N, C-alpha and C positions, 0 to 999 in steps of 0.2 A: 237553551244550549248555547255555549260560547261560540262566537264566530272564529274562524281560522284555527280550530283545534285539530282538524283532520288534514292530513297531507293531500295535495292535489294529485289526481290520477292523470296520466298522460300516456301516449303511445311510444313504446321503444321497440327496438329490434334486438332479438336474441340470436346469437350465432353459436351453433353447436360445435363440438370438436371436429365433426366431419365436414364442416363448412356450410351445412344447411342452415337456413335461418327462418325465423317466423316473427311476426309482429304480435305484441301483447300490450296490455295496459298495466302500468306499474307506478309505484311512488318513487322508484329508484331513478336517479339522474335527472336529466332535463328532457323535455319533449324532443323526440328524434334521436336520442342517444343510442349507441350500439353497445350491448353487453356481450362480450366474448367469454364463453364458458371454458374453464380449464378442465372441469370434471362434469360429466353429464351421464344420463342413463346409457349412452352409447359406449362410454369408456370406463365407467366405474365397475369394479368386480362385484359389488353388492347387487347391482342390477343385471349383470351379465351371467351370474351363476358361477363365478370363478373363485370359489373359496380357496383354491390352490394358491392363487396369487397372494392372498392374505396370509395363509399359513406358511408360505415360503419365507416370509419375513421373520417367522418365529414369534409372532406376537402371542399366540396361544401358549407356546412353551414358556415364554418369559412370564406370562401371567400365572401359569400353574406353578412355576418355580417360585414365584414371589408369594403367592397366596395359597398354594396347595389346591386340592380338589374340593373346595368347600361346597360346591353345587352338586357333587356326586352323591354316592350312596351314603346314607346316614346309618352306619353300623354301630356307632357309639351312642349310648343312651344316657 
């Protein structure tokens, strides 16, 4: 196996959106760096069960307008 092919793991601190933090090992950054998250399980609607927030933006209606209901009932044969 070639030497130096895998990145080095080191300890970093991850700061969640609510300010809580924890230490973990990662290949990101340098030893001792702090990663501040903009989106995490505390704030993202996919983890919070907040489909209303996603649908409020009209993403589903834009998709259906553009592509139709191709995943719906297959009445045509």
